[in-house]
C-alpha positions as CSV (number, residue, x, y, z in Angstrom):
1,X,12.7,118.8,218.4
2,X,15.7,119.6,220.3
3,X,14.4,123.2,220.7
4,X,11.3,122.1,222.0
5,X,13.4,120.0,224.7
6,X,15.5,123.3,224.9
7,X,12.4,125.6,225.8
8,X,10.9,122.9,228.2
9,X,14.4,122.6,230.1
10,X,14.3,126.3,230.4
11,X,11.1,126.1,232.5
12,X,11.8,123.2,234.5
13,X,11.9,124.9,238.4
14,X,15.4,125.2,239.3
15,X,16.9,125.2,236.2
16,X,19.1,128.7,235.5
17,X,21.5,129.9,232.9
18,X,24.1,128.2,234.4
19,X,22.4,124.7,235.3
20,X,20.9,124.7,231.9
21,X,24.4,124.3,230.1
22,X,25.6,122.3,232.7
23,X,22.8,120.0,232.2
24,X,23.4,119.5,228.8
25,X,26.6,119.5,229.0
26,X,26.3,116.2,231.1
27,X,23.7,114.4,229.1
28,X,24.7,115.6,225.7
29,X,21.6,117.7,224.6
30,X,18.1,118.9,226.0
31,X,16.4,115.8,225.0
32,X,18.4,113.4,227.0
33,X,18.5,115.5,230.0
34,X,14.5,114.5,229.6
35,X,15.2,111.0,228.8
36,X,18.0,110.1,231.3
37,X,17.1,107.9,234.1
38,X,16.4,109.2,237.3
39,X,19.2,107.6,239.2
40,X,21.8,108.7,236.8
41,X,20.4,112.3,236.9
42,X,20.7,112.3,240.8
43,X,24.5,111.9,240.1
44,X,24.7,115.1,238.6
45,X,25.7,117.8,240.9
46,X,23.1,119.9,242.0
47,X,20.4,117.8,240.7
48,X,18.1,116.7,243.4
49,X,14.3,115.7,244.0
50,X,13.0,118.7,242.7
51,X,14.7,119.0,239.7
52,X,13.7,115.7,239.0
53,X,10.1,116.1,239.6
54,X,9.9,119.3,237.6
55,X,11.7,117.2,234.2
56,X,8.6,114.5,234.7
57,X,5.9,117.3,234.5
58,X,3.7,116.6,231.2
59,X,2.6,120.0,231.0
60,X,6.2,121.2,230.2
61,X,6.4,119.7,226.4
62,X,3.1,121.0,225.6
63,X,3.8,124.4,227.1
64,X,7.2,124.6,224.7
65,X,5.3,123.6,221.8
66,X,2.8,126.6,222.3
67,X,5.7,128.8,222.8
68,X,7.5,127.5,219.5
69,X,4.2,128.0,217.6
70,X,3.4,131.4,218.9
71,X,6.9,132.5,218.5
72,X,6.9,131.0,214.8
73,X,3.7,133.1,214.2
74,X,5.3,136.4,215.4
75,X,8.4,135.8,213.5
76,X,10.5,135.7,216.6
77,X,14.1,133.9,216.6
78,X,15.1,131.8,219.4
79,X,18.7,131.4,220.1
80,X,19.9,129.2,222.8
81,X,23.3,129.5,224.9
82,X,24.3,126.0,223.5
83,X,23.6,127.0,219.9
84,X,26.4,128.1,217.7
85,X,24.6,131.0,216.6
86,X,24.1,132.3,219.9
87,X,25.3,135.9,220.3
88,X,29.2,135.6,220.4
89,X,29.5,138.2,223.3
90,X,27.3,136.4,225.6
91,X,28.5,133.3,225.1
92,X,31.4,133.0,227.2
93,X,29.4,134.9,230.4
94,X,28.7,133.0,233.2
95,X,25.1,134.3,233.7
96,X,24.5,134.4,230.2
97,X,20.4,133.7,229.3
98,X,19.4,130.2,228.4
99,X,17.5,131.5,225.8
100,X,17.1,134.6,223.9
101,X,13.8,136.0,221.7
102,X,15.0,138.2,219.0
103,X,13.2,139.8,216.2
104,X,15.0,141.9,213.7
105,X,17.5,142.5,210.9
106,X,20.2,143.3,213.0
107,X,23.2,140.8,213.9
108,X,23.5,140.3,217.5
109,X,27.3,139.7,217.1
110,X,27.6,142.7,215.1
111,X,31.5,143.5,214.5
112,X,31.2,146.5,217.0
113,X,28.5,147.8,219.7
114,X,27.9,150.5,222.4
115,X,25.3,150.2,225.3
116,X,24.4,153.9,226.0
117,X,22.2,153.9,229.2
118,X,21.0,156.5,231.7
119,X,18.4,157.8,233.7
120,X,14.6,158.2,232.9
121,X,14.3,162.1,234.2
122,X,16.9,163.2,231.5
123,X,18.5,166.4,231.2
124,X,18.7,168.4,228.0
125,X,22.3,168.0,228.7
126,X,22.1,164.6,228.7
127,X,19.9,164.4,225.4
128,X,22.1,166.3,223.5
129,X,25.4,164.5,225.1
130,X,23.6,161.3,223.8
131,X,23.0,162.8,220.4
132,X,26.6,164.2,219.9
133,X,28.0,160.6,221.1
134,X,25.9,158.6,218.7
135,X,26.5,161.0,216.1
136,X,30.5,160.6,216.9
137,X,29.8,156.8,216.3
138,X,28.8,156.8,213.1
139,X,32.1,156.4,211.1
140,X,32.3,153.3,213.0
141,X,29.1,152.0,212.3
142,X,28.5,150.2,216.1
143,X,25.4,148.5,216.9
144,X,23.9,150.9,219.7
145,X,22.0,149.2,222.6
146,X,20.1,150.6,225.1
147,X,16.8,149.4,227.1
148,X,13.9,151.6,225.2
149,X,13.2,153.3,228.6
150,X,12.4,157.1,228.9
151,X,14.9,159.5,228.8
152,X,18.6,159.0,227.8
153,X,17.7,155.1,226.4
154,X,15.1,156.2,223.8
155,X,17.5,159.3,223.1
156,X,20.1,156.5,222.1
157,X,17.6,154.6,219.6
158,X,16.2,157.8,217.9
159,X,19.6,159.4,217.6
160,X,20.7,156.1,215.9
161,X,18.0,155.6,213.7
162,X,18.5,159.5,213.0
163,X,21.8,158.4,212.0
164,X,21.6,155.4,210.3
165,X,22.9,153.1,212.6
166,X,21.4,149.7,213.8
167,X,20.2,149.7,217.0
168,X,18.8,146.8,219.5
169,X,16.3,147.3,222.4
170,X,16.6,145.3,225.2
171,X,13.3,144.6,227.1
172,X,12.3,143.5,230.7
173,X,9.3,141.9,229.1
174,X,8.2,139.5,226.5
175,X,8.6,141.1,222.8
176,X,5.0,141.6,222.4
177,X,4.8,143.9,225.3
178,X,6.1,147.0,224.5
179,X,7.2,148.9,227.5
180,X,6.8,151.8,227.8
181,X,3.7,151.5,225.1
182,X,4.3,155.2,224.6
183,X,7.5,154.0,222.5
184,X,5.7,151.4,220.6
185,X,5.6,154.0,217.7
186,X,9.4,153.3,217.2
187,X,9.6,149.7,217.4
188,X,8.9,149.4,213.2
189,X,12.1,151.7,212.6
190,X,14.1,149.9,215.4
191,X,13.0,146.3,213.7
192,X,13.7,147.6,210.2
193,X,17.4,149.1,211.0
194,X,18.1,146.8,214.3
195,X,15.7,144.7,216.5
196,X,14.6,143.8,220.0
197,X,15.4,141.1,222.0
198,X,14.8,139.6,225.8
199,X,15.2,136.6,227.5
200,X,11.5,136.6,228.9
201,X,8.9,134.6,227.0
202,X,6.3,136.0,224.8
203,X,3.3,137.6,227.0
204,X,5.5,138.0,229.8
205,X,4.7,141.8,231.5
206,X,7.6,144.0,233.2
207,X,8.4,143.1,236.7
208,X,11.0,144.9,238.7
209,X,13.3,142.1,238.9
210,X,13.6,141.8,235.1
211,X,15.0,145.3,234.5
212,X,18.0,144.1,236.7
213,X,18.1,141.1,234.3
214,X,17.8,142.9,231.1
215,X,20.8,145.3,232.5
216,X,23.1,142.2,232.2
217,X,22.2,141.6,228.7
218,X,23.1,145.4,227.8
219,X,26.3,145.3,229.2
220,X,27.0,141.6,227.7
221,X,26.0,142.7,224.3
222,X,28.2,145.7,224.4
223,X,32.1,146.2,223.9
224,X,31.6,149.2,226.2
225,X,28.8,150.8,228.3
226,X,28.5,154.5,228.5
227,X,26.5,155.9,231.2
228,X,25.2,159.5,230.2
229,X,23.6,160.6,233.0
230,X,22.0,158.6,236.5
231,X,21.0,159.7,240.1
232,X,23.0,158.3,243.2
233,X,21.0,155.3,242.6
234,X,19.5,153.5,239.4
235,X,19.5,151.1,237.2
236,X,22.3,152.5,234.7
237,X,24.9,151.9,238.2
238,X,23.7,148.1,237.7
239,X,24.6,148.2,233.8
240,X,28.0,149.8,234.9
241,X,28.5,147.1,237.4
242,X,27.7,144.1,235.5
243,X,30.0,145.5,232.4
244,X,32.6,145.7,235.2
245,X,32.1,142.3,236.0
246,X,32.4,141.4,232.5
247,X,35.7,143.0,231.7
248,X,34.2,145.0,229.4
249,X,34.8,148.9,229.3
250,X,32.7,151.2,231.3
251,X,32.4,155.2,230.6
252,X,30.4,157.7,232.5
253,X,29.5,161.4,231.5
254,X,30.5,163.6,233.8
255,X,28.2,166.5,235.1
256,X,27.5,169.5,237.3
257,X,27.5,169.1,241.1
258,X,24.0,170.7,241.0
259,X,22.9,168.5,238.8
260,X,21.5,165.2,240.6
261,X,21.1,163.4,237.6
262,X,24.9,163.3,237.0
263,X,25.1,161.9,240.9
264,X,25.6,158.4,239.9
265,X,28.0,159.1,237.1
266,X,30.3,161.5,239.1
267,X,30.2,158.7,241.7
268,X,31.1,156.1,239.1
269,X,34.3,158.0,237.9
270,X,35.0,159.0,241.8
271,X,35.6,155.1,242.5
272,X,37.5,154.2,239.3
273,X,34.4,152.3,238.0
274,X,34.5,154.0,235.0
275,X,36.7,156.3,232.4
276,X,35.3,159.5,232.0
277,X,33.9,160.4,229.0
278,X,34.6,163.9,227.4
279,X,34.6,163.5,223.9
280,X,34.1,160.6,221.4
281,X,37.9,160.2,221.0
282,X,37.9,158.8,224.7
283,X,35.9,155.7,223.7
284,X,37.4,155.3,220.0
285,X,40.9,155.0,221.7
286,X,39.9,153.0,224.4
287,X,38.5,150.6,221.7
288,X,41.3,150.6,219.6
289,X,38.8,151.6,216.8
290,X,41.1,154.3,215.1
291,X,42.8,151.7,213.0
292,X,39.8,149.8,211.8
293,X,37.8,153.0,210.7
294,X,38.2,151.6,207.2
295,X,37.0,148.3,207.9
296,X,33.3,146.9,207.2
297,X,31.2,144.7,209.7
298,X,33.9,141.8,209.4
299,X,37.3,141.9,209.9
300,X,40.1,141.7,207.3
301,X,41.4,138.5,206.9
302,X,45.3,138.3,206.3
303,X,47.4,135.9,204.1
304,X,48.8,134.2,206.7
305,X,49.9,130.4,205.8
306,X,48.5,128.7,208.8
307,X,50.9,125.8,208.0
308,X,53.5,127.8,210.0
309,X,51.7,127.4,213.2
310,X,50.7,124.8,215.7
311,X,47.3,123.3,215.5
312,X,45.9,125.2,218.6
313,X,47.6,128.6,217.4
314,X,45.9,127.9,213.6
315,X,42.5,127.6,215.5
316,X,43.0,131.2,217.3
317,X,44.2,132.9,214.3
318,X,41.3,131.4,212.5
319,X,38.8,132.7,215.1
320,X,40.0,135.9,215.3
321,X,40.0,136.2,211.4
322,X,36.5,135.1,211.6
323,X,34.8,136.9,214.5
324,X,37.2,139.6,214.9
325,X,38.5,141.4,218.3
326,X,37.6,139.0,221.4
327,X,38.0,138.9,224.9
328,X,40.3,135.9,226.0
329,X,37.6,134.1,227.9
330,X,35.0,134.3,225.0
331,X,38.1,133.1,222.9
332,X,38.8,130.3,225.2
333,X,35.1,129.3,225.1
334,X,34.1,129.2,221.8
335,X,37.7,127.4,220.8
336,X,37.4,125.1,223.8
337,X,40.8,125.8,224.8
338,X,41.8,126.5,228.3
339,X,42.1,130.0,229.5
340,X,45.7,129.3,230.7
341,X,46.7,127.6,227.4
342,X,44.8,130.3,225.1
343,X,46.8,133.2,227.3
344,X,50.0,131.3,226.7
345,X,49.3,131.2,222.7
346,X,48.2,134.6,222.4
347,X,51.4,135.8,224.1
348,X,53.6,133.8,221.9
349,X,51.5,135.2,219.0
350,X,52.0,138.6,220.3
351,X,55.6,138.3,220.4
352,X,55.6,137.1,216.5
353,X,53.5,140.3,215.8
354,X,50.4,138.2,214.7
355,X,48.2,139.1,217.4
356,X,47.7,142.5,219.4
357,X,46.5,143.0,223.0
358,X,43.8,145.7,223.9
359,X,42.4,147.0,226.7
360,X,39.4,145.2,228.6
361,X,41.7,141.9,227.9
362,X,40.6,141.8,224.5
363,X,42.9,140.6,221.3
364,X,42.8,140.6,217.7
365,X,44.9,140.3,214.7
366,X,47.3,142.9,213.6
């Protein structure tokens, strides 16, 4: 029943991803939002007559029920930002999608993930670099994330499939509207080894603004984003911008001055908005994956006696045991410990030799 109200809440005019979480935080649940009296709703910061009137629309619940039934029919899973099973890398982001529609077999919280994006007008150099990049990542078994577009994106998905790596295609449409349609032939393989995900409801056609929103999900799901080729202006640069805002690693593949498809990448490097990518070791070293090459998809658990630590320290250690390396803001969100407090805890645990700090404000157990 709660899912029904969650879907309905996402469809209320004026309720975006941030306000969705805020309303549920104030009222306790999505169902309570709809059942809270008007005078109390109006006391919530940001709530005005438009929101209140939107919540009273009778068609909302009926429409939400149709969405749930169609999702069930098409075997589509729904992840809400307030759910425990919501992708861990997105959970702490200020603009995390209120709901994700997902279909596939891969874990969206996979232990390692790399986003690979680029221009639709990819050159042979870009396609070859993408292939070699994915091949180099194979020993680390990461989730390869891209946008199913022509050029670099589809090259990344195909390389992942060829190397038996899970791959996720983030769509700027509903999951039942594959764009471009020419790539529908790859969907069955992608679903088998990975999955497709979107914040857009089933039936939604791709629109220009949805591609921009799609790019933030690619950046958010990835430990690092690699821009293989990009013109001086393009969606890949937007992905890099989001990744930088999320304090994730960003890499760009350099190209010759004569290659127009490399202008964006060269600019990112020149402006210090991306690390230069010249070989696979550049990426592995930045992500500190060298020490984990023999790991499985889940981090190793140390034999630490948690009774020797404070309650909050034990909470941090347990969380890192379960989820592996995490960004500090993500760890703060999931443990519900303030960012200032958790920074102090991590520093103390680092001094004790329990925790290690890594680039991108990430922390993990030693």
